[in-house]
Every structure is written in structure tokens, then in C-alpha cells.
PDB file of the backbone (N, CA, C, O) and the ligand in Angstrom, with CONECT records:
HET     ZN  A 101       1
ATOM      1  N   UNK A   1     -52.948  32.383 -45.501  1.00  0.00           N
ATOM      2  CA  UNK A   1     -52.330  31.308 -44.722  1.00  0.00           C
ATOM      3  C   UNK A   1     -52.757  31.375 -43.259  1.00  0.00           C
ATOM      4  O   UNK A   1     -52.645  32.416 -42.610  1.00  0.00           O
ATOM      5  N   UNK A   2     -53.236  30.275 -42.766  1.00  0.00           N
ATOM      6  CA  UNK A   2     -53.639  30.255 -41.366  1.00  0.00           C
ATOM      7  C   UNK A   2     -52.661  29.420 -40.540  1.00  0.00           C
ATOM      8  O   UNK A   2     -52.146  28.402 -41.002  1.00  0.00           O
ATOM      9  N   UNK A   3     -52.427  29.856 -39.355  1.00  0.00           N
ATOM     10  CA  UNK A   3     -51.449  29.163 -38.515  1.00  0.00           C
ATOM     11  C   UNK A   3     -52.097  28.137 -37.593  1.00  0.00           C
ATOM     12  O   UNK A   3     -51.430  27.241 -37.076  1.00  0.00           O
ATOM     13  N   UNK A   4     -53.390  28.278 -37.397  1.00  0.00           N
ATOM     14  CA  UNK A   4     -54.045  27.393 -36.444  1.00  0.00           C
ATOM     15  C   UNK A   4     -54.474  26.083 -37.102  1.00  0.00           C
ATOM     16  O   UNK A   4     -54.897  26.061 -38.258  1.00  0.00           O
ATOM     17  N   UNK A   5     -54.360  25.024 -36.361  1.00  0.00           N
ATOM     18  CA  UNK A   5     -54.871  23.746 -36.827  1.00  0.00           C
ATOM     19  C   UNK A   5     -53.880  22.936 -37.639  1.00  0.00           C
ATOM     20  O   UNK A   5     -54.048  21.725 -37.785  1.00  0.00           O
ATOM     21  N   UNK A   6     -52.883  23.557 -38.153  1.00  0.00           N
ATOM     22  CA  UNK A   6     -51.938  22.837 -38.987  1.00  0.00           C
ATOM     23  C   UNK A   6     -50.736  22.320 -38.195  1.00  0.00           C
ATOM     24  O   UNK A   6     -50.197  21.250 -38.480  1.00  0.00           O
ATOM     25  N   UNK A   7     -50.342  23.081 -37.226  1.00  0.00           N
ATOM     26  CA  UNK A   7     -49.179  22.694 -36.438  1.00  0.00           C
ATOM     27  C   UNK A   7     -49.551  21.621 -35.426  1.00  0.00           C
ATOM     28  O   UNK A   7     -50.560  21.720 -34.726  1.00  0.00           O
ATOM     29  N   UNK A   8     -48.727  20.616 -35.368  1.00  0.00           N
ATOM     30  CA  UNK A   8     -48.927  19.615 -34.330  1.00  0.00           C
ATOM     31  C   UNK A   8     -48.051  19.982 -33.140  1.00  0.00           C
ATOM     32  O   UNK A   8     -46.825  20.040 -33.230  1.00  0.00           O
ATOM     33  N   UNK A   9     -48.721  20.226 -32.035  1.00  0.00           N
ATOM     34  CA  UNK A   9     -47.952  20.636 -30.868  1.00  0.00           C
ATOM     35  C   UNK A   9     -47.901  19.525 -29.836  1.00  0.00           C
ATOM     36  O   UNK A   9     -48.793  18.681 -29.750  1.00  0.00           O
ATOM     37  N   UNK A  10     -46.864  19.549 -29.079  1.00  0.00           N
ATOM     38  CA  UNK A  10     -46.702  18.617 -27.979  1.00  0.00           C
ATOM     39  C   UNK A  10     -46.880  19.368 -26.675  1.00  0.00           C
ATOM     40  O   UNK A  10     -46.776  20.593 -26.606  1.00  0.00           O
ATOM     41  N   UNK A  11     -47.156  18.573 -25.634  1.00  0.00           N
ATOM     42  CA  UNK A  11     -47.273  19.166 -24.309  1.00  0.00           C
ATOM     43  C   UNK A  11     -46.001  18.936 -23.521  1.00  0.00           C
ATOM     44  O   UNK A  11     -45.361  17.890 -23.627  1.00  0.00           O
ATOM     45  N   UNK A  12     -45.652  19.929 -22.733  1.00  0.00           N
ATOM     46  CA  UNK A  12     -44.552  19.788 -21.789  1.00  0.00           C
ATOM     47  C   UNK A  12     -44.934  18.742 -20.745  1.00  0.00           C
ATOM     48  O   UNK A  12     -46.032  18.794 -20.191  1.00  0.00           O
ATOM     49  N   UNK A  13     -44.037  17.794 -20.474  1.00  0.00           N
ATOM     50  CA  UNK A  13     -44.334  16.742 -19.507  1.00  0.00           C
ATOM     51  C   UNK A  13     -44.342  17.259 -18.076  1.00  0.00           C
ATOM     52  O   UNK A  13     -44.817  16.578 -17.167  1.00  0.00           O
ATOM     53  N   UNK A  14     -43.823  18.446 -17.881  1.00  0.00           N
ATOM     54  CA  UNK A  14     -43.766  19.015 -16.532  1.00  0.00           C
ATOM     55  C   UNK A  14     -44.979  19.901 -16.242  1.00  0.00           C
ATOM     56  O   UNK A  14     -45.735  19.633 -15.307  1.00  0.00           O
ATOM     57  N   UNK A  15     -45.163  20.933 -17.024  1.00  0.00           N
ATOM     58  CA  UNK A  15     -46.217  21.900 -16.732  1.00  0.00           C
ATOM     59  C   UNK A  15     -47.459  21.722 -17.609  1.00  0.00           C
ATOM     60  O   UNK A  15     -48.494  22.337 -17.350  1.00  0.00           O
ATOM     61  N   UNK A  16     -47.358  20.880 -18.650  1.00  0.00           N
ATOM     62  CA  UNK A  16     -48.520  20.586 -19.477  1.00  0.00           C
ATOM     63  C   UNK A  16     -48.834  21.644 -20.520  1.00  0.00           C
ATOM     64  O   UNK A  16     -49.837  21.548 -21.227  1.00  0.00           O
ATOM     65  N   UNK A  17     -48.001  22.623 -20.614  1.00  0.00           N
ATOM     66  CA  UNK A  17     -48.223  23.675 -21.598  1.00  0.00           C
ATOM     67  C   UNK A  17     -47.837  23.176 -22.993  1.00  0.00           C
ATOM     68  O   UNK A  17     -46.826  22.492 -23.156  1.00  0.00           O
ATOM     69  N   UNK A  18     -48.640  23.519 -23.986  1.00  0.00           N
ATOM     70  CA  UNK A  18     -48.295  23.096 -25.340  1.00  0.00           C
ATOM     71  C   UNK A  18     -47.322  24.085 -25.968  1.00  0.00           C
ATOM     72  O   UNK A  18     -47.392  25.294 -25.746  1.00  0.00           O
ATOM     73  N   UNK A  19     -46.424  23.533 -26.749  1.00  0.00           N
ATOM     74  CA  UNK A  19     -45.448  24.373 -27.408  1.00  0.00           C
ATOM     75  C   UNK A  19     -45.049  23.737 -28.728  1.00  0.00           C
ATOM     76  O   UNK A  19     -45.114  22.516 -28.874  1.00  0.00           O
ATOM     77  N   UNK A  20     -44.642  24.542 -29.678  1.00  0.00           N
ATOM     78  CA  UNK A  20     -44.195  23.985 -30.950  1.00  0.00           C
ATOM     79  C   UNK A  20     -42.710  23.642 -30.918  1.00  0.00           C
ATOM     80  O   UNK A  20     -42.169  23.065 -31.862  1.00  0.00           O
ATOM     81  N   UNK A  21     -42.062  24.009 -29.814  1.00  0.00           N
ATOM     82  CA  UNK A  21     -40.665  23.628 -29.616  1.00  0.00           C
ATOM     83  C   UNK A  21     -40.493  23.089 -28.206  1.00  0.00           C
ATOM     84  O   UNK A  21     -40.804  23.767 -27.227  1.00  0.00           O
ATOM     85  N   UNK A  22     -39.993  21.857 -28.111  1.00  0.00           N
ATOM     86  CA  UNK A  22     -39.771  21.261 -26.802  1.00  0.00           C
ATOM     87  C   UNK A  22     -38.384  20.636 -26.770  1.00  0.00           C
ATOM     88  O   UNK A  22     -37.802  20.322 -27.809  1.00  0.00           O
ATOM     89  N   UNK A  23     -37.866  20.464 -25.557  1.00  0.00           N
ATOM     90  CA  UNK A  23     -36.530  19.912 -25.394  1.00  0.00           C
ATOM     91  C   UNK A  23     -36.617  18.494 -24.849  1.00  0.00           C
ATOM     92  O   UNK A  23     -37.287  18.234 -23.849  1.00  0.00           O
ATOM     93  N   UNK A  24     -35.930  17.588 -25.525  1.00  0.00           N
ATOM     94  CA  UNK A  24     -35.960  16.189 -25.142  1.00  0.00           C
ATOM     95  C   UNK A  24     -34.828  15.965 -24.129  1.00  0.00           C
ATOM     96  O   UNK A  24     -33.650  16.128 -24.445  1.00  0.00           O
ATOM     97  N   UNK A  25     -35.212  15.593 -22.924  1.00  0.00           N
ATOM     98  CA  UNK A  25     -34.206  15.429 -21.877  1.00  0.00           C
ATOM     99  C   UNK A  25     -34.488  14.211 -21.004  1.00  0.00           C
ATOM    100  O   UNK A  25     -35.618  13.730 -20.914  1.00  0.00           O
ATOM    101  N   UNK A  26     -33.430  13.731 -20.367  1.00  0.00           N
ATOM    102  CA  UNK A  26     -33.565  12.774 -19.273  1.00  0.00           C
ATOM    103  C   UNK A  26     -33.359  13.551 -17.992  1.00  0.00           C
ATOM    104  O   UNK A  26     -32.439  14.363 -17.892  1.00  0.00           O
ATOM    105  N   UNK A  27     -34.210  13.305 -17.014  1.00  0.00           N
ATOM    106  CA  UNK A  27     -34.105  14.119 -15.800  1.00  0.00           C
ATOM    107  C   UNK A  27     -33.918  13.307 -14.526  1.00  0.00           C
ATOM    108  O   UNK A  27     -33.750  13.863 -13.441  1.00  0.00           O
ATOM    109  N   UNK A  28     -33.950  11.982 -14.672  1.00  0.00           N
ATOM    110  CA  UNK A  28     -33.664  11.176 -13.476  1.00  0.00           C
ATOM    111  C   UNK A  28     -33.030   9.842 -13.862  1.00  0.00           C
ATOM    112  O   UNK A  28     -32.754   9.591 -15.035  1.00  0.00           O
ATOM    113  N   UNK A  29     -32.806   9.001 -12.875  1.00  0.00           N
ATOM    114  CA  UNK A  29     -32.058   7.779 -13.126  1.00  0.00           C
ATOM    115  C   UNK A  29     -32.868   6.725 -13.874  1.00  0.00           C
ATOM    116  O   UNK A  29     -32.335   5.672 -14.224  1.00  0.00           O
ATOM    117  N   UNK A  30     -34.144   6.993 -14.121  1.00  0.00           N
ATOM    118  CA  UNK A  30     -34.956   6.046 -14.887  1.00  0.00           C
ATOM    119  C   UNK A  30     -34.547   6.032 -16.357  1.00  0.00           C
ATOM    120  O   UNK A  30     -34.924   5.129 -17.104  1.00  0.00           O
ATOM    121  N   UNK A  31     -33.786   7.021 -16.761  1.00  0.00           N
ATOM    122  CA  UNK A  31     -33.317   7.156 -18.143  1.00  0.00           C
ATOM    123  C   UNK A  31     -34.457   7.289 -19.146  1.00  0.00           C
ATOM    124  O   UNK A  31     -34.294   7.010 -20.334  1.00  0.00           O
ATOM    125  N   UNK A  32     -35.603   7.715 -18.651  1.00  0.00           N
ATOM    126  CA  UNK A  32     -36.736   7.953 -19.527  1.00  0.00           C
ATOM    127  C   UNK A  32     -36.618   9.324 -20.162  1.00  0.00           C
ATOM    128  O   UNK A  32     -36.214  10.295 -19.522  1.00  0.00           O
ATOM    129  N   UNK A  33     -36.982   9.382 -21.441  1.00  0.00           N
ATOM    130  CA  UNK A  33     -36.962  10.670 -22.127  1.00  0.00           C
ATOM    131  C   UNK A  33     -38.280  11.393 -21.905  1.00  0.00           C
ATOM    132  O   UNK A  33     -39.352  10.804 -22.045  1.00  0.00           O
ATOM    133  N   UNK A  34     -38.198  12.668 -21.560  1.00  0.00           N
ATOM    134  CA  UNK A  34     -39.395  13.490 -21.436  1.00  0.00           C
ATOM    135  C   UNK A  34     -39.224  14.718 -22.324  1.00  0.00           C
ATOM    136  O   UNK A  34     -38.111  15.088 -22.699  1.00  0.00           O
ATOM    137  N   UNK A  35     -40.344  15.333 -22.646  1.00  0.00           N
ATOM    138  CA  UNK A  35     -40.301  16.560 -23.442  1.00  0.00           C
ATOM    139  C   UNK A  35     -40.676  17.738 -22.563  1.00  0.00           C
ATOM    140  O   UNK A  35     -41.751  17.759 -21.963  1.00  0.00           O
ATOM    141  N   UNK A  36     -39.793  18.711 -22.490  1.00  0.00           N
ATOM    142  CA  UNK A  36     -40.011  19.861 -21.623  1.00  0.00           C
ATOM    143  C   UNK A  36     -39.955  21.160 -22.411  1.00  0.00           C
ATOM    144  O   UNK A  36     -39.233  21.280 -23.400  1.00  0.00           O
ATOM    145  N   UNK A  37     -40.741  22.135 -21.945  1.00  0.00           N
ATOM    146  CA  UNK A  37     -40.662  23.458 -22.543  1.00  0.00           C
ATOM    147  C   UNK A  37     -39.361  24.135 -22.085  1.00  0.00           C
ATOM    148  O   UNK A  37     -38.652  23.625 -21.218  1.00  0.00           O
ATOM    149  N   UNK A  38     -39.076  25.260 -22.670  1.00  0.00           N
ATOM    150  CA  UNK A  38     -37.817  25.946 -22.369  1.00  0.00           C
ATOM    151  C   UNK A  38     -37.663  26.245 -20.878  1.00  0.00           C
ATOM    152  O   UNK A  38     -36.597  26.037 -20.298  1.00  0.00           O
ATOM    153  N   UNK A  39     -38.741  26.734 -20.270  1.00  0.00           N
ATOM    154  CA  UNK A  39     -38.710  27.081 -18.851  1.00  0.00           C
ATOM    155  C   UNK A  39     -38.399  25.861 -17.984  1.00  0.00           C
ATOM    156  O   UNK A  39     -37.528  25.908 -17.116  1.00  0.00           O
ATOM    157  N   UNK A  40     -39.118  24.774 -18.232  1.00  0.00           N
ATOM    158  CA  UNK A  40     -38.952  23.583 -17.405  1.00  0.00           C
ATOM    159  C   UNK A  40     -37.610  22.903 -17.632  1.00  0.00           C
ATOM    160  O   UNK A  40     -37.018  22.371 -16.694  1.00  0.00           O
ATOM    161  N   UNK A  41     -37.131  22.914 -18.860  1.00  0.00           N
ATOM    162  CA  UNK A  41     -35.842  22.262 -19.076  1.00  0.00           C
ATOM    163  C   UNK A  41     -34.731  23.074 -18.414  1.00  0.00           C
ATOM    164  O   UNK A  41     -33.726  22.515 -17.975  1.00  0.00           O
ATOM    165  N   UNK A  42     -34.911  24.376 -18.344  1.00  0.00           N
ATOM    166  CA  UNK A  42     -33.949  25.207 -17.627  1.00  0.00           C
ATOM    167  C   UNK A  42     -33.897  24.875 -16.148  1.00  0.00           C
ATOM    168  O   UNK A  42     -32.824  24.773 -15.553  1.00  0.00           O
ATOM    169  N   UNK A  43     -35.086  24.707 -15.561  1.00  0.00           N
ATOM    170  CA  UNK A  43     -35.175  24.347 -14.141  1.00  0.00           C
ATOM    171  C   UNK A  43     -34.608  22.958 -13.897  1.00  0.00           C
ATOM    172  O   UNK A  43     -33.904  22.716 -12.917  1.00  0.00           O
ATOM    173  N   UNK A  44     -34.934  22.047 -14.817  1.00  0.00           N
ATOM    174  CA  UNK A  44     -34.506  20.657 -14.671  1.00  0.00           C
ATOM    175  C   UNK A  44     -32.988  20.521 -14.758  1.00  0.00           C
ATOM    176  O   UNK A  44     -32.380  19.706 -14.064  1.00  0.00           O
ATOM    177  N   UNK A  45     -32.401  21.328 -15.614  1.00  0.00           N
ATOM    178  CA  UNK A  45     -30.957  21.244 -15.825  1.00  0.00           C
ATOM    179  C   UNK A  45     -30.167  21.706 -14.599  1.00  0.00           C
ATOM    180  O   UNK A  45     -29.018  21.319 -14.387  1.00  0.00           O
ATOM    181  N   UNK A  46     -30.819  22.534 -13.814  1.00  0.00           N
ATOM    182  CA  UNK A  46     -30.157  23.153 -12.670  1.00  0.00           C
ATOM    183  C   UNK A  46     -29.867  22.122 -11.574  1.00  0.00           C
ATOM    184  O   UNK A  46     -30.783  21.461 -11.084  1.00  0.00           O
ATOM    185  N   UNK A  47     -28.611  21.989 -11.198  1.00  0.00           N
ATOM    186  CA  UNK A  47     -28.233  21.095 -10.107  1.00  0.00           C
ATOM    187  C   UNK A  47     -28.746  19.678 -10.283  1.00  0.00           C
ATOM    188  O   UNK A  47     -29.115  19.024  -9.308  1.00  0.00           O
ATOM    189  N   UNK A  48     -28.770  19.201 -11.514  1.00  0.00           N
ATOM    190  CA  UNK A  48     -29.304  17.865 -11.753  1.00  0.00           C
ATOM    191  C   UNK A  48     -28.247  16.979 -12.411  1.00  0.00           C
ATOM    192  O   UNK A  48     -27.950  17.133 -13.596  1.00  0.00           O
ATOM    193  N   UNK A  49     -27.686  16.058 -11.643  1.00  0.00           N
ATOM    194  CA  UNK A  49     -26.634  15.183 -12.196  1.00  0.00           C
ATOM    195  C   UNK A  49     -27.173  14.212 -13.245  1.00  0.00           C
ATOM    196  O   UNK A  49     -26.405  13.650 -14.026  1.00  0.00           O
ATOM    197  N   UNK A  50     -28.501  14.015 -13.263  1.00  0.00           N
ATOM    198  CA  UNK A  50     -29.102  13.068 -14.216  1.00  0.00           C
ATOM    199  C   UNK A  50     -29.501  13.740 -15.519  1.00  0.00           C
ATOM    200  O   UNK A  50     -29.901  13.075 -16.475  1.00  0.00           O
ATOM    201  N   UNK A  51     -29.391  15.044 -15.550  1.00  0.00           N
ATOM    202  CA  UNK A  51     -29.854  15.773 -16.722  1.00  0.00           C
ATOM    203  C   UNK A  51     -29.058  15.409 -17.973  1.00  0.00           C
ATOM    204  O   UNK A  51     -27.833  15.523 -17.998  1.00  0.00           O
ATOM    205  N   UNK A  52     -29.771  14.970 -19.006  1.00  0.00           N
ATOM    206  CA  UNK A  52     -29.148  14.701 -20.304  1.00  0.00           C
ATOM    207  C   UNK A  52     -29.988  15.375 -21.376  1.00  0.00           C
ATOM    208  O   UNK A  52     -31.210  15.226 -21.420  1.00  0.00           O
ATOM    209  N   UNK A  53     -29.315  16.111 -22.229  1.00  0.00           N
ATOM    210  CA  UNK A  53     -30.015  16.790 -23.305  1.00  0.00           C
ATOM    211  C   UNK A  53     -29.999  15.906 -24.558  1.00  0.00           C
ATOM    212  O   UNK A  53     -28.945  15.457 -25.007  1.00  0.00           O
ATOM    213  N   UNK A  54     -31.187  15.671 -25.105  1.00  0.00           N
ATOM    214  CA  UNK A  54     -31.276  14.734 -26.232  1.00  0.00           C
ATOM    215  C   UNK A  54     -31.734  15.357 -27.530  1.00  0.00           C
ATOM    216  O   UNK A  54     -32.060  14.645 -28.480  1.00  0.00           O
ATOM    217  N   UNK A  55     -31.762  16.672 -27.584  1.00  0.00           N
ATOM    218  CA  UNK A  55     -32.155  17.321 -28.833  1.00  0.00           C
ATOM    219  C   UNK A  55     -33.401  18.160 -28.679  1.00  0.00           C
ATOM    220  O   UNK A  55     -34.023  18.203 -27.618  1.00  0.00           O
ATOM    221  N   UNK A  56     -33.743  18.813 -29.744  1.00  0.00           N
ATOM    222  CA  UNK A  56     -34.891  19.709 -29.744  1.00  0.00           C
ATOM    223  C   UNK A  56     -35.981  19.147 -30.647  1.00  0.00           C
ATOM    224  O   UNK A  56     -35.712  18.707 -31.765  1.00  0.00           O
ATOM    225  N   UNK A  57     -37.196  19.167 -30.155  1.00  0.00           N
ATOM    226  CA  UNK A  57     -38.334  18.727 -30.967  1.00  0.00           C
ATOM    227  C   UNK A  57     -39.069  19.945 -31.480  1.00  0.00           C
ATOM    228  O   UNK A  57     -39.374  20.870 -30.727  1.00  0.00           O
ATOM    229  N   UNK A  58     -39.353  19.932 -32.786  1.00  0.00           N
ATOM    230  CA  UNK A  58     -40.121  21.033 -33.351  1.00  0.00           C
ATOM    231  C   UNK A  58     -41.330  20.493 -34.086  1.00  0.00           C
ATOM    232  O   UNK A  58     -41.268  19.449 -34.735  1.00  0.00           O
ATOM    233  N   UNK A  59     -42.418  21.210 -33.978  1.00  0.00           N
ATOM    234  CA  UNK A  59     -43.620  20.854 -34.720  1.00  0.00           C
ATOM    235  C   UNK A  59     -43.306  20.860 -36.204  1.00  0.00           C
ATOM    236  O   UNK A  59     -42.676  21.784 -36.718  1.00  0.00           O
ATOM    237  N   UNK A  60     -43.749  19.830 -36.874  1.00  0.00           N
ATOM    238  CA  UNK A  60     -43.460  19.759 -38.300  1.00  0.00           C
ATOM    239  C   UNK A  60     -44.516  20.477 -39.095  1.00  0.00           C
ATOM    240  O   UNK A  60     -45.717  20.283 -38.904  1.00  0.00           O
ATOM    241  N   UNK A  61     -44.049  21.290 -39.970  1.00  0.00           N
ATOM    242  CA  UNK A  61     -44.978  22.009 -40.841  1.00  0.00           C
ATOM    243  C   UNK A  61     -45.123  21.236 -42.148  1.00  0.00           C
ATOM    244  O   UNK A  61     -44.164  20.693 -42.695  1.00  0.00           O
ATOM    245  N   UNK A  62     -46.338  21.213 -42.611  1.00  0.00           N
ATOM    246  CA  UNK A  62     -46.531  20.672 -43.960  1.00  0.00           C
ATOM    247  C   UNK A  62     -46.332  21.795 -44.961  1.00  0.00           C
ATOM    248  O   UNK A  62     -46.573  22.964 -44.660  1.00  0.00           O
ATOM    249  N   UNK A  63     -45.896  21.431 -46.131  1.00  0.00           N
ATOM    250  CA  UNK A  63     -45.821  22.481 -47.133  1.00  0.00           C
ATOM    251  C   UNK A  63     -46.168  21.958 -48.495  1.00  0.00           C
ATOM    252  O   UNK A  63     -46.155  22.713 -49.468  1.00  0.00           O
TER     253      UNK A  63
HETATM  254 ZN    ZN A 101     -43.039  23.207 -18.982  1.00  0.00          ZN2+
END
């Protein structure tokens, strides 16, 4: 079983790092949803009245 090439990864909208798990959040008054990695969503949540958590995105595995 190989792990490479099968997983569809998304990029963090903040730092651009790819991850198989991202957090769907709103971070400003535009009410736009962005996908952030764990690190960035932690920073975004801090002191942010616009922060809304919308769930977790995970790369889907085929089986
Ligand atoms: Zn990030």
C-alpha cells in the first residue's frame, strides 16, 4: 500500500501548506469560508470576533 498520490490534499489559505486535515472557518466580516491548517486556525481564532468554526475537512481516501 502506498500513501502517496492517492490522498487529495488541500492547501491552507493562510500559509499555503498542504494538509490532509484542514479547518473550515470564517475569519472576517466578509463571511467567506477559508480552509486553514491547525496552526493558522489557532492564530485566527485568537482575539477574533469574526471567527466562526465550520467543521473539519479531511482528505477522502478511496477504498
Ligand atoms: Zn496554515
